[in-house]
C-alpha positions as CSV (number, residue, x, y, z in Angstrom):
1,L,20.1,-38.2,-0.8
2,T,19.4,-39.3,-4.3
3,V,15.5,-39.7,-5.1
4,N,15.9,-41.5,-8.7
5,G,12.6,-42.9,-10.2
6,S,11.2,-43.4,-6.4
7,T,8.9,-41.9,-3.6
8,V,10.8,-40.7,-0.2
9,I,9.1,-39.4,2.4
10,A,11.7,-38.1,5.2
11,T,11.6,-37.3,8.8
12,N,13.8,-36.1,10.8
13,L,16.6,-35.7,8.2
14,S,19.9,-33.9,8.0
15,T,22.0,-33.5,5.8
16,E,25.6,-31.1,6.0
17,G,28.7,-30.9,4.0
18,N,28.0,-32.2,0.7
19,S,29.2,-30.1,-1.9
20,W,26.9,-31.5,-4.2
21,G,24.1,-30.1,-2.1
22,G,21.4,-32.0,0.2
23,V,18.7,-34.0,-2.1
24,N,18.8,-34.5,-5.4
25,V,15.5,-35.3,-6.9
26,D,15.8,-37.0,-10.9
27,P,15.1,-39.5,-12.8
28,G,18.5,-41.5,-14.0
29,S,18.7,-42.0,-17.8
30,G,16.0,-44.8,-19.0
31,V,13.8,-44.4,-15.6
32,V,10.2,-43.8,-16.5
33,S,8.5,-43.6,-12.9
34,P,8.0,-40.2,-11.3
35,S,10.3,-39.0,-8.6
36,V,9.0,-37.9,-5.6
37,F,10.6,-36.4,-2.3
38,T,8.5,-35.2,0.8
39,L,10.3,-33.7,3.5
40,N,8.1,-33.6,6.7
41,S,11.0,-32.4,9.4
42,G,14.9,-32.0,9.2
43,T,17.9,-29.3,8.4
44,L,19.4,-29.3,5.5
45,A,22.3,-27.0,5.6
46,E,24.0,-27.3,2.5
47,N,23.9,-23.8,0.4
48,T,22.0,-25.9,-2.2
49,Q,19.5,-27.8,-0.3
50,I,17.1,-29.7,-2.9
51,W,17.4,-29.3,-6.6
52,S,16.5,-31.0,-10.2
53,D,18.9,-31.1,-13.1
54,G,15.8,-31.5,-15.6
55,A,18.4,-33.8,-18.0
56,N,15.7,-36.8,-18.2
57,V,12.6,-35.3,-16.8
58,N,10.1,-35.7,-19.1
59,A,6.4,-36.6,-18.8
60,S,6.3,-39.9,-17.4
61,S,9.8,-39.5,-15.4
62,T,8.7,-36.0,-13.5
63,V,9.9,-34.8,-10.0
64,T,7.9,-33.7,-7.6
65,V,9.2,-32.2,-4.4
66,N,7.3,-31.5,-1.2
67,A,8.6,-29.2,1.4
68,V,6.5,-26.7,3.7
69,G,8.8,-23.5,3.9
70,Y,10.9,-23.7,0.6
71,T,10.7,-21.4,-2.4
72,Q,11.2,-23.2,-5.3
73,Y,13.0,-21.2,-8.7
74,K,14.5,-22.2,-12.1
75,K,18.0,-21.0,-12.6
76,A,17.8,-18.6,-15.3
77,G,19.2,-20.0,-18.6
78,T,19.1,-23.8,-17.1
79,N,16.9,-26.6,-16.5
80,V,17.7,-26.6,-13.1
81,I,15.2,-25.9,-10.4
82,V,16.1,-25.5,-6.7
83,W,14.1,-25.4,-3.7
84,S,15.4,-23.6,-1.1
85,N,14.2,-22.4,2.8
86,S,17.2,-19.9,3.3
87,T,17.3,-17.8,0.0
88,T,19.3,-15.3,-0.3
89,N,21.7,-13.2,-2.9
90,L,18.5,-14.3,-5.5
91,A,16.2,-11.9,-7.2
92,T,13.1,-13.8,-9.1
93,I,10.3,-13.1,-11.8
94,T,7.5,-15.0,-11.5
95,K,5.6,-15.7,-14.8
96,A,2.8,-18.3,-15.3
97,G,3.2,-20.1,-12.3
98,I,7.2,-20.5,-12.8
99,T,9.6,-18.6,-11.0
100,T,13.1,-18.0,-12.3
101,G,15.9,-16.7,-10.0
102,Y,18.6,-14.8,-10.9
103,T,22.1,-14.4,-9.4
104,T,22.0,-10.6,-10.1
105,I,19.4,-7.8,-9.6
106,Q,20.4,-6.1,-13.1
107,A,20.0,-9.6,-14.6
108,A,16.6,-9.6,-13.2
109,I,15.9,-6.2,-14.5
110,D,17.4,-7.1,-18.0
111,A,15.1,-10.1,-18.3
112,A,11.8,-8.2,-16.7
113,E,8.8,-7.5,-19.2
114,A,6.1,-4.3,-18.9
115,G,4.2,-5.5,-15.5
116,D,6.7,-8.0,-13.7
117,T,7.4,-7.8,-10.2
118,I,11.2,-8.5,-9.4
119,M,11.3,-10.3,-5.5
120,V,14.5,-9.5,-4.0
121,Y,16.1,-11.9,-1.5
122,P,18.0,-11.1,1.7
123,G,21.5,-10.3,1.2
124,T,23.9,-8.0,0.2
125,Y,24.4,-6.9,-4.0
126,N,27.1,-5.7,-5.5
127,E,25.6,-4.6,-8.9
128,T,27.1,-3.0,-12.6
129,A,25.3,-2.3,-15.8
130,T,27.8,-1.6,-18.4
131,D,26.9,-0.1,-22.1
132,R,24.0,1.5,-21.3
133,S,22.6,4.2,-24.1
134,V,21.4,7.7,-22.7
135,N,20.9,10.3,-25.1
136,G,22.9,7.9,-27.5
137,A,25.7,7.6,-25.7
138,S,27.0,4.5,-23.8
139,Y,27.6,4.5,-19.8
140,Q,28.4,2.2,-17.0
141,F,25.9,2.6,-14.4
142,G,25.2,0.4,-11.4
143,L,21.8,-0.6,-12.0
144,F,19.4,0.3,-14.6
145,F,15.7,0.5,-15.4
146,G,15.2,0.4,-19.2
147,T,12.1,-1.1,-19.5
148,S,8.4,0.8,-18.3
149,T,6.6,-0.9,-15.9
150,V,8.6,-2.7,-13.6
151,T,8.6,-2.9,-9.6
152,L,11.4,-4.0,-7.4
153,Q,10.9,-5.1,-4.1
154,A,12.7,-6.3,-1.2
155,V,11.0,-9.8,0.0
156,T,11.5,-8.5,3.2
157,S,11.9,-4.8,3.7
158,G,15.3,-3.6,5.0
159,T,17.1,-6.7,4.3
160,V,18.4,-6.0,0.6
161,I,22.0,-4.1,0.8
162,I,23.2,-2.8,-2.6
163,T,26.8,-1.2,-3.7
164,T,26.8,0.1,-6.8
165,N,29.3,0.6,-10.1
166,A,28.7,3.8,-11.5
167,T,31.4,5.8,-13.6
168,N,29.1,7.8,-16.1
169,S,30.8,11.0,-17.2
170,F,27.9,13.1,-15.8
171,G,28.3,12.4,-12.1
172,N,28.5,8.9,-11.0
173,S,24.6,7.8,-10.7
174,G,24.3,4.3,-8.8
175,T,20.9,3.4,-10.2
176,F,19.5,5.2,-13.7
177,V,15.7,5.1,-14.0
178,A,15.6,6.1,-17.7
179,A,11.5,4.4,-18.3
180,D,8.6,5.1,-17.1
181,N,6.5,3.8,-14.2
182,I,9.3,2.2,-12.0
183,T,8.6,1.0,-8.2
184,I,11.2,0.9,-5.9
185,S,10.7,-0.8,-2.6
186,G,12.3,-2.2,0.8
187,I,15.8,-1.3,-0.9
188,T,18.8,0.0,1.1
189,F,21.2,2.2,-1.3
190,A,24.7,1.9,-0.2
191,E,28.0,3.7,-1.4
192,N,29.1,4.1,-5.1
193,I,32.0,2.5,-5.8
194,P,34.6,4.8,-7.2
195,G,32.7,7.8,-5.3
196,T,29.1,10.0,-4.5
197,N,27.2,11.8,-6.6
198,K,23.7,10.7,-7.2
199,T,22.7,7.8,-5.8
200,I,19.3,7.1,-7.6
201,E,18.7,9.8,-10.8
202,V,15.5,9.6,-12.7
203,I,14.5,10.5,-15.8
204,G,11.5,8.7,-16.4
205,D,7.7,9.7,-15.3
206,N,5.9,8.5,-12.6
207,F,8.4,7.2,-10.2
208,T,7.9,5.4,-6.9
209,L,10.4,5.0,-4.5
210,T,9.2,4.0,-1.0
211,N,10.4,1.9,2.6
212,S,13.9,2.3,1.3
213,K,16.6,3.9,2.4
214,I,19.6,5.6,1.2
215,S,22.7,5.1,3.4
216,E,25.2,6.5,0.4
217,T,27.1,9.6,2.3
218,N,26.1,12.4,0.4
219,G,23.9,10.7,-1.7
220,S,20.6,11.9,-3.3
221,V,17.5,11.1,-5.3
222,Y,18.1,13.4,-8.0
223,V,15.1,13.6,-10.5
224,N,15.5,15.6,-13.4
225,D,14.8,15.8,-17.1
226,F,17.9,17.0,-19.8
227,T,16.1,16.1,-22.7
228,T,13.8,19.2,-24.1
229,A,10.7,17.1,-23.9
230,E,8.5,17.3,-21.1
231,K,8.3,14.1,-19.6
232,V,9.2,13.8,-16.1
233,N,5.9,15.5,-14.3
234,K,5.2,12.7,-11.9
235,F,7.0,11.0,-8.9
236,T,6.1,9.4,-5.4
237,I,8.9,9.3,-2.8
238,T,7.3,8.3,0.3
239,N,8.1,6.4,3.8
240,N,11.8,6.5,3.0
241,V,15.0,7.0,5.5
242,F,17.7,9.4,3.8
243,D,20.3,8.7,6.0
244,N,24.2,10.0,6.1
245,A,23.1,13.4,4.8
246,S,21.3,12.4,2.0
247,T,19.1,14.8,0.1
248,I,16.1,14.9,-2.4
249,S,16.7,16.7,-5.6
250,I,14.2,18.4,-7.9
251,A,16.3,19.6,-10.9
252,S,15.8,20.5,-14.7
253,G,12.9,20.3,-15.8
254,S,11.0,18.0,-13.9
255,G,7.0,18.9,-13.6
256,S,7.2,21.5,-15.7
257,S,4.3,21.1,-18.0
258,A,1.8,23.5,-17.3
259,A,-0.7,20.5,-17.6
260,S,0.6,18.7,-14.5
261,P,-0.2,20.0,-10.8
262,A,2.1,20.0,-7.9
263,T,0.1,17.0,-6.4
264,D,1.3,14.9,-9.2
265,R,4.5,14.9,-7.3
266,V,4.8,13.9,-3.6
267,I,7.5,13.9,-1.2
268,T,5.5,12.4,2.4
269,G,6.6,10.6,5.2
270,N,10.3,10.5,4.7
271,T,13.1,10.7,7.7
272,F,16.3,12.6,7.2
273,K,19.2,11.8,9.3
274,G,22.9,13.2,9.5
275,V,24.0,17.0,9.4
276,S,25.1,18.5,6.2
277,T,25.9,22.0,6.1
278,V,26.3,22.2,2.0
279,Y,23.0,21.0,0.6
280,A,19.0,21.7,1.3
281,R,17.5,18.1,1.8
282,V,14.8,19.1,-0.4
283,S,15.5,21.2,-3.1
284,F,14.6,22.4,-6.5
285,S,16.6,24.0,-8.9
286,G,15.2,25.3,-12.0
287,A,17.2,27.0,-15.3
288,G,20.2,29.1,-14.2
289,G,22.7,28.8,-11.2
290,Q,24.8,25.5,-12.8
291,P,25.2,25.3,-16.2
292,W,23.3,21.5,-16.3
293,Y,20.1,23.5,-14.8
294,T,18.5,24.4,-17.8
295,L,14.8,23.9,-17.4
296,P,11.8,25.1,-15.2
297,V,11.0,23.1,-12.6
298,G,7.4,22.6,-11.2
299,G,6.4,22.1,-7.3
300,A,5.9,19.3,-5.4
301,V,3.3,18.8,-2.3
302,I,5.8,18.0,0.8
303,T,4.4,16.4,3.9
């Protein structure tokens, strides 16, 4: 169905199998009247259900879509607007009333500014973050947070599964948090390719992981500061599931500032599953014992 400079109201409209999508709402060249589409009921079964390419849209040739339960977003880097009621494998950022959609989570993280919330729709994601700088060297992670004060949140908790492709030489870090005030909520972290080491590595202050799941076998949330500056003094790890013998490791420098009490670091309400004969499920590793444990650590409140 094409809506071109017309007002169309559709009831009990069902479409399927159209390679260009279900409904296109756009003015043609030279058309100066609005294009308005209202979907009262029906099933649009295509991957692209309703869309506008924006090529001929202007102040008089406007596009309006009314469809209850449909999410509207603009495809990143284009003028294409999509309306969908079965959004999957999409990460979005909303600013000034405009929602932009990204096909990878890392693309959304790279586009995010301080204060942004990235909403992640259900799906299985395969993520790679190449050429990311840490201490002056370049590495490949799965996800990389380099901008402070960003939230990554699943639209529906437990429906977002992330596989990562980290190959960094200091132990594969599937997700690397180099920025401060990062919050991750409702996300399931699966295996890293090519292998397990640290599911999430955190060197930024005031990190929060909540209502999420570490499903990587022998994975870990590894909080540390391998720099000389004391900057990792606060974190909150709450209401998560650590499956398949996954762990929480507090190491090298975390919470070592004398001005930061243990109450700044909270590990609470977490569930640990699987059997580990090698590692403690929650560990504190200060200076000594291993070459990479170089700084003392502070305590935390665990409930």
